[in-house]
N, C-alpha and C positions, 0 to 999 in steps of 0.2 A: 488517334483516338477521338479524345477528347473534343478537338477541334473540329473535327468530321459530325461529332454529334451535335454540339452548339449550331454547325452550318444549319443541317439538315434542320432544326427548332425552326431554324429563319428560313428555310424555305429558298435556299439557295444551294439547289442542288450542285450546281456546279463545284461551286468551292467544296461541299463536304468530298465530292467522287475525287478533289485533286489531295485532300486531306487524307481519305482511307487510301487511295494509291500510294502515299510515303510509308505508309503503315504497311503496307503489302511488298512494300521496297526492301525492309526490314524482316517483315514475316510472314514470306510468301504464303504460306500453309495453314496461316491463323484462321478459324472456320468463321469466329465472330467480323474478321475485318472483311471475307471476302464476301462474307451475305449482306456488309455494310456498303460494301460499292456496289453489292449486284443493286440493291435497292436503288442508292444514288443513279446510276445506270436506267435503270428503267424509269424512275422520275423523271430521266430528262428525255425518256422517251426513245433511248437508244437498246430496242429490245432483245435487237440481238446478240448485242457485247453483254446484258444485262443475263440472258439466255448461257451464252459460255460461262458466265463468273459463276453463277449460280450451278450448273452442272461440276465444273470444279470443284465448289465448298461439298456437294453430294458424295463425290467422290472419296474426299477426305473424310468428309463422317456421314457416313453412309447408313446411320441409327438415329441422325435426325430428321427431322419428318419435313421441317421448311424449307429446305432448299428443293427440294421433290415440288413440294406444294407449289410451291412458286414457279419452278420445270411447266409444271400443268399448264398455270395462268398464264404464263407466257404462252406459251406453246399454241393457246385458247386463244390469247388474241392476234397471235400472227397467222392461224388459220388451221395450224397443224393438229387437225382434230385427232388422228390415231396416237399422235407424241403424248398432247396432253392428254387421252382417257390413260395410258399406259401408268403416265406419270401419276397419276389421281390414284390409279389402283393400288401402287406400290406406297404412295402417301398415306392411302388409308392403313395399308396394313400395318405400316411403321409406329400410326397412332395408337391403334389397336394393343398393339404392344407397350405401349404409354397408359392404357387404360384411358384412355380418353376416349371416350365413345363417341361423343357427341362428333368431333373434330372426323371419326374414321367416318359414322356415318355421313356425315357431308361431303366427305372425299368419295366415297361408293354411290352417293346420289349424283354427285358431278361425272361420275363415269358413263352414268348407263344416258344419264342427257346429254353425253357428247357421242355413246357408243349404245343404243335403245337397243343392241344384240349381244351384252356383254355378260354371258352368263353367270360368269364367277362372281361380278357385283351383285347379281340376285339372289346369290346363293348367302353372300354374306350378310345381306340386307337382313335373307329373309332368316337365318340362325339368332343374328344379335337381335332382331325384332321378338324374334320366339322368346329368347332367353331373360329380356327386359321385361317379357310380359305385355307389351306391345301388340296382342295376336292379330287385330283386324290387318293389320299393316304388314304383318308377319305373311300373314295368309294370302295379300295382293301380291308379297314378292315370290313367293312359292308359286301362283299361279302364271307369272310372266315365265319363271327359271321353266315350268313346264311346258308352257308353249314351246319356249326355244329348244328345250329337247327332243319337243317333238318333231321339231323344224328340222334339227340335224340328223334324225333317224334314228332315236330311241324314245319308240312311244314308249316301253315297259316301265322305263326311268320317270317318264313323263307321269305314267299314272302313280306308280307309287311315290312320287312327292304331292299330288292329288289326294290324296287317300291321308296322306300326314295333316295336309291341309285339314280334311275332312274331320281329322279326329280331333283339331285345336280347335274348329269352329263349325260344329256338325250343321246346324241351320242356315248356312251360308251360301245364297241362293245363287252366287258366283261358282265356288267350288261345285256344287249340286249339277251347274248346267255345264262343266268343264268335264267332269268325268262322264257327263252323260255322251257327251262328244266326241270323247276318246273312247269310248266304250262303242260308241257308232262310228267309230274310223272317219270322224271328221277331225276337219283342223281347226285347232283354238287360234281363237286370233292373236294377233304380233302386238307383244308389250306397249304401251304406250310412252311416246315422249313423254317426259316430267312438264311443267308449265315453266316457261323461259328457253333461254339456250339457242334459241333461233340465227343468234346473230352471231355466232362461231362458224355456224354451217356456211352462212354465208358470205362471211369473212372467207373460209376455205375457197367458195366457188370465186370470189371475185379476186384471190390468190391464185388460181388456175388459171382463170382467164386471161391473168396481165401475166403471167410468166411467161418469159423468152423461151428459147428454141434449146433443146437440151444441149446441143453440139456446139451453135455457136452462138456469143450472146446476141440479142439484136432487141435495137431501140427502134418501140416503132414509129408508124406515123404522125403526125402531131395530133390528129384529129382520136385516133384509138388511145393515144398517151393521154390525153385530156379525158377520156371518158373513163379511160381506168383510173384515175385520179378520183373523178367526180364518184364510181364506185366506191371506190375506198374509203372516199367523207360517207357514204352511206352504210356503210357497214359499223365504218366505227361509230356514229352515230347511235346504230342500232346497240353497240356494245354501251354506251354510254347513258343509255335509256332502261336499258336491263339491268345494267349493274346495279346491286345492293350494298355495296361496300360502305362503309362509313362514309368514304370521301366522295363519292359520287353521290348519296343522300344527303353529305352536305351541300355540294353542288346545286343539287333541287332546290333546297331549302333556302338558296341566298334569293331565289324568285320569289319569296314571301315579302323580303326586306325591300326587294327594287318594286315590288305592285306597291308595299305601303308607304314608299317612301315618293310619287309624284309620278307615275305609269299605269295608274288605274286604267285610266281609257284605252290602252294596248293591251288586244284580247292576250289569255295566255294558252301558252302549245297545248294541246290536247295529246297528254304523251301516247297514252294508248293508242289512238287514232292514227297519229306517225307511225308507230311501231306497225301497226295495222299494216297500212299500205304501203308506208315504204319498204317493208318484209316484201310485199304483195308483188311490188314494181323489180325488184330484182327479181325474184324467181322469174317474173314470166319476160327478164330481160334474159335470160338467161336461156330461155327456152325462143328466144329472137321473134316476141310475141309483144314487135313496136305499140299496138294499140293499147293493149290491154295495161302495159306498163305505161304507159303516157298517161294514160287514166288515172291509175292507182297514183302516182308522183303527183297529178296535180290533186287529188284530193289529199294527200299529206303537204301540200302546202297550203291545201284551205284548212285544215289542222294545224297550222302553224309552224312550219316545217320553213322558213325563210331563210333559203342558202342556193348562192348563188352555181354550184354546182346541179343544186336542181334545176336551176334554168336551162344550166346550160343543156342537160340532158332531157329536158324537157323539149326543147327548142331542136334539136338531133334528134330528137324522133320525130315529132313533127314534119322536118324537111324528108325523114324517110317516107313517113304515109302521105306524102303529095299537101301538107298544109303548109303551103309556101308563105301567105304573108306573116298568117299568125308566128310561124318558125322563127321569121325574120325578126318580129318585136321580140319574142320572148326571149332568145340565142343576146339578143343585145343587152340584155340585163344582166351577163355575163361577164361582157365583152371588157370589162375595166379588168376583171381578176385578173393577178399573176399566173394563175394556173391555166387559165381558160384561154384568154385574149387571142393568142394564138390560132388555135383551132375556131373560134369564134368569128373569127376573121373569113377564113375559108370558110367556112360554110358561108356565112352572107354573103361570100362572093360569088359559090356557088350559086345560091338562092337567086339572088338579083342577075346573073347570067341566064336561069332557066326561065325569069319572067321578062328578059330581053331589056335590060335597065344597064346595058352593058357599058356608061361610063361610071355609073357608082360601083357596078361589081370588078370593073378595073380598079379604082381607087380602093376596093377593099382590100385586093389581092397584093395591091401594092403596101398597102398597110402590113398585111399578112410577113410580107418578103419584108418589112424592114422590122417587125418585130423578132424575125429568125434571123436575120441577118444581124443584129443587134446582140441577140443573144451567143452570138459566138466569138466575140472579139471582147476586149476589157473594155472596163466601164467608161475609163477617158475617152479611147474610140468610139464610144457606143453612142455618148455624147454628139459625137462630130457625126456620125452617121446619123441619127434623130434629125440633126438640121440640113444636114443632104438631101438627105428622102421628101422634105417636106415640099420643094417646087417643082419635082418629080410626080408627086400625088396631088398637088394643085393645076399643075397641067394638063397631065390624063385625064379627071374629070373634066376639060374643054374639051377631049379631043372628039373630031366628028369620024372619022374613019372608023367603019365597024371593023374592018382586018386588021388592023393594028391596036383595035382593044383585044380583038377575041385570039391573036397572037400572043398578046401580054400575057391574058387568063391562061391561056393553056400553057405559056414559059414557067409561070408560076407552078402551078400545080402540078409540073412534072418537078419542078425544081424539090418542092416541100413535099409532096405526097408522096414519101416510098420511106422505106426503114432505114434508121442511121442517117438522116436528114444532116443530124450535126454535122456528122465526120465529111456528109459530100459537100456541105456548104463551106467547110473549112479548107475542103481542098481547092476548092473554087476560087478561095480568096489567097492562096499562096500565088504569092508574087504580083495581085493586081492591087496596085497604089498607084498614087499618083507622082508626079515629078518631084515633088517636094517631102516624098515620103508618109505624106497623109494619107490613112486609109480611104475606099471610094465605095458607095455606094453596089452591090450587088446589081440591084435595077440598072444599073451603066448597061450590063451587059444586054438588057432585053428592051431597054426603051430609049430611043431616042430624044427627050425631051428638049423644049426652050430652057433652059434651067441655068445656062451657062452667063447669062446678063448677071442674074443674081449672085449667085457665087463669086464674078468676078467684082460686082459693086461690093461684096463684103468682102473682099480681100484689100479693094482697094479703102475700105473704112477705117479697117484694121491696120493695116501699115502708115493712115494718117493719125491713128490713137497710137502707136507703139514711135512713131517723129513727135508727138506731145499736139501735135495742131489738133486738136482737140473740139474748136467751133467747122475746123474743115473739116472735120468727120462728119459733123452733126450735117452740114448741109448735102453732104456724098449721101448721108444716109438716109436725109428726106429727098433728094433726086430718086433715088432707088426705087421708096415707093411708088413713082410714079407709074411703071413697068411689074412692082412684086407686091399691089398693095396688100394684103393677107398673106404676106409670107412672114411666117410669127417671129422665125429668129433674128428678122431684121428689126422687127420691132423691139424683142429683147436687145439688143445693142442699140437702141435708140434709148432704152432707159437706163441700162449701165452708161452711155452719157449723159445724160440727165444726172446720176449720181457724181459721175465725176465736175460736173456744171454746179454742186450742191443746190440744185431741183430736188430736193429728197421728196416734195410729197407730191409732184407730177410724178415721178419715177413711180411711189408706191400706188398711185391713181393707176398706171400702164402698166406696170406686172401686174396688177388684179382684171383689169380688162384682159390679157395675155391670159393668164388663168385661165378665167373664162373660156375664154374661145376653144383652147385646149381641152377644157371639160367638156364641151358642147361636141368637138370633134370626136371623143371618145375616146382622148389620149390621156389616160389616167397618171402615166407615167411622168408626162411633161408637165402636165399642171401639177402634181406634187411638187417637183422640181422648184416650177415658178413660185408656188407658195409657200417654200421655205424659204426661199430667198426674201420674197417679203416679208417675212416673218423676222430677218434680220435685219431687217431694214425698219420695221414696227414691231416690237415683240408684243406689243400691249393691242395689237389689232382683233378684236375677238373675232369679227364674221371672218377675216382670215383662216385663225385658225381653225373655226368651226365649219370650212370649207375643205381645209386640209384634210381636218379628222374625216368629213364626207370620202375625199378623194383616196385616203389608207386603207379605207374598210372596204370602199369598191375594190380595191387592188386585193383583196383579202390581207392584208397587211397589219392585223390585229394588233400585234404588240406594239407596236409605231403608233399604231391609231392610239392605244390604250397610254402611252406613253406623254402624248398631245392631247387627251383628255384629264391626264392630271395636269399638264402645267396649264391647261387654261380654268382647273378648279384654284389652282392655286394663283392664279392673278385674280380672278373674285374673291379668294382668301384676302388676299390683301387691299384688296378694295372695301375690306368688312363688309362684303354681299354675302355673308356665312349661307342664307337661304339658293342662292345661286349655284354656288360653290357646291352645295351637298347634292342638289339634284344633278348635276354636270357627270359628281360621283356614283351617283345614284345608276346614270344614264351608262358610263363607264363599267360597273358593276355588272351590268346585263350583258354590255360586248364581251365582257371577260368572261361569259360561260361558254363561249364559243368554244369547239373543239379544237381547234390551232390555236388555240390561246392559251401562253402561260401560266399555270394556275396561282404561279408564285402573287398576280396581277389582283387574284380578287383578297389576298390576305392585304398588301400595302392599299387597294380601295377602302377596304372596310375599317383599317386601321385611322384612316384620313377621316372617314366619314363619324367614326367614334369620336376622335377628337373635336368634331365642329358640333358634334349631339352637347358633350361635355361642357362645350362652351354656351350653347344656348341652354343650356337647364332642362333640356330632355331628357329626363334620366331613362324612362322608357323605353325612349325609342334607342339610347347607349346602350340599356341593357340587353336588348335584341341583339343590336349588333355584338357587341363583346360574348356575347352568348354563342354564335354564328363562329366569331373568331377562335374560340374556344373548342370548336368541333374542328376548327382547320388546324388552331396550331395548341394539341392537346396537353404539351409539355412542357408551354409557353408560361412561366410566372409570371412574368407582369402581365397579361392576359387574365392570368386567377385573381391577380391581386384586383384589380381594375372591377373583375365580377364580385369578388368581397365587399368591395369599396362599395359597388352600386347596391349591393343588398342591403348591406348594414344602413347605409343612407336613406333608402326606403323602407327601411324596418323589419326587412325580412331576413330578421337572424340566425331563423334556422336552414332557409336555404343556403345562407352565407356559410353556416356550419358544414354544411352536405356538401359545400363544395369545395370548401377545405377539406374535408375528409379524403373525398373521391382522389384529389390531388395528391393527397400526400399518398394514400394507398400508391398511385399510379407510380412517384418517386422511388417509395420502399420496392416498388416491383422490378423498378429499375436499378437499383442499390444508387440512388442518387445522393451524393453526400450533401448537398444543397437545400438539405429538408428546414433543418436548424435557421441559417441566416434566412431564407424566406420568410419563416414564422418569427422571429423575433424583429424582422424588418414591419410587419405584420405589427407587432404588438408595441413596438414604439410611437406607431402612425396610430393606433386606436390603442393610449393605455386602457380607456373606462373599459374595453371592451370585456367583458367575464370569459366569452365564449372563448375568443382569442387567446388570453391568459392561460385558457383550461387545458387548449391543445398542446399550446408549448410543453405547458408543464408535461403532460401527459408525452410526448416525443423527446423532451429531457430525458423522464425516468426509462423510455425504452432502450437508451443509449448508453445508460448506468449512468446521468447526470442529476441523481436522487436530490442530492441535496442543493443544487442550482433549482431542482423543479421546486422545493418544497419551500426554498425560501420564496419562490417568486410567488408561489399559494399564499404562504405566511401573508405577503405583501399586500394580496389581491384581498384578504380573508380579514385584515385590519381595514380594510375600504370597505367593504362589505358590514363591517361592524358599526364603523361610523356611521354610515348612511342607514342603519337599521335593518339592512336587508335580510330578514332571519332566514330566508327559504331558500338563497343563492350560497349564505354563509356556511347553511347545514352542507351541500354540495361538496362544497369545494374542503372543507373539512374531511369528509369520508371520503375522496379523492385524495387529500394529505394520509389518511390512516392507509387507505389502498397501498402507498409507499412503505409502508412497514416502518414509520419515522422513530429513532432512538428515544423521545420524549411521548410515546405513543398515548400514552396513561392519561397525559394533559389534553392530549385533545379529543381521547372519551369523556373527561370530565367534562370538558366545554360544549358538546353535543350533549350530554344529562341537564347542565344545567339550561341550556337552550329550551 
């Protein structure tokens, strides 16, 4: 359990989960171990698994509100509205039993946010507010309950509640109007949903839209699949914007650090406008109103919602409403992203076909087939297939026969635009291989491209390499370029041969050109692979690393991009270019706020930024970064120590003391035994700081070590006496007296003498 807690403090949730699981292997029904393991699963975004673990904890500890509260929160995130409301209702009752009114009220409010017609929640809220004297709020809840009772066919009970509300506030206009309406047989207005809470309902709608049929689990066609992923991103973004938890607030506060550190030119996203337009777009899409949905989503983008899910969705909807050219331009912005590349190529192919640009359309369809084909084989086979597709795509782009092009488009459309398309492609691949056992592209079935010369030439080059005839292999490769000048795998092979001949610089230049070519062609995966090879040869090539980061971000591989950002910043750091290193970290911090980024990246980046600020003696900026780290890692002793150090160096003793007291309180609440070692280390570091010695003495006394505490204060008092600091000496002597020392009379005499 201790190992798990330590890993959790370091935001290493994988290690934390593993440690808690070991504890559960010994004690399967330990409530604390179950709750801790569930939290780790939640942080790893294993929501379904976390839900099961919390439900297990709830069965073992039915009087503990924490598991039920978490069950409600996870169900809310998963879009299970009814289950979330039920769990929140039960949680509120448990908190009420524990006399924690604030938490009970919070959960009842959560219930009516999820279920605005929950009579039980309104009734409980009304009673509690009445008991604690919040009469205006109680009256509002009684009005809501009366409305629901009337709707359920019980107008007499509704009238009784309204009369009770009138007794609480006789001059309340809303109550008077309600009494008049009920007396006249009119319907009371329905209760309004509290502010916020829109994202959970949209998440539920998205979930319902993406659910497979009940009897047989089906996977949708590539376009529907991509749309579901985009809508899921939108729902997650709404959750993130609306979330007011400490962690969510901390993530939003990071924007201030980013802005203050060199990104002033980038406009700040308007979260309220994004929330408004994104929600309206989802609602319009649920009603199949693509025109309105597109308009609202474009407004969200204008407000700062820069996400490739948005560009994909806009492009798809524009294609549905007949705006072909604009759709083609927009959807290409998402074509590199791993979640949308296949669907984007298919939609682009359809649009180009409608515009009668058949060679370009056929090339896009073959690109789509390549992406799909590679996705159903092993990574090693995928690399080979990508190379084999290139001459086919290049050749089809020069095809003049309209019938051949139309037939190819039809064939690819038929192969991919179907449910369970992956299973279908795998069945097609069965038994399909070359005589030497190598995987062949599915495109061979539907296109007869003049690509055999290139493939044969590549085989001859590889045979010469295997025989160690490098010079002859080079000659053969250059000869093959005559009839395949733009076949990039051949250029890659030539670069490999240059490396064998120790022409390293030429190989680096060639690989850079190849990566550019792949990028221009929209093949981000291939561009990424080439740039990684280039960086193995030239790890200090800053331009190549920046281009690699761009490709990774375009593909949605945020974690890999952040790793490369840190490598780039470390290069600047080793070159003693601290300003550039910090600028890179600032950009990385901005990217780390994306919903699909691992949250531990923010901690790593902020720690590096703080180190640079300390080296540059920019104490004010370092303080801001450490304050943000404290929010993300509230129980990290090293962060607190750094904050205390900075406050003291900046002469802010009161803030340092406040920081210490808050931290000690949190440690005591968790019964952490590390309070004294932490304070002793601080006292050794700052022996002249009166405040630290006094805090340490107070903690020693609390733990029954009064003699050590008095000895510490005696030493402090002697130093203060020598320096003539009577005010602080008086405070220290009074603190000693509060500990009932055996020689209290001597201290009292000293006070009188002073």
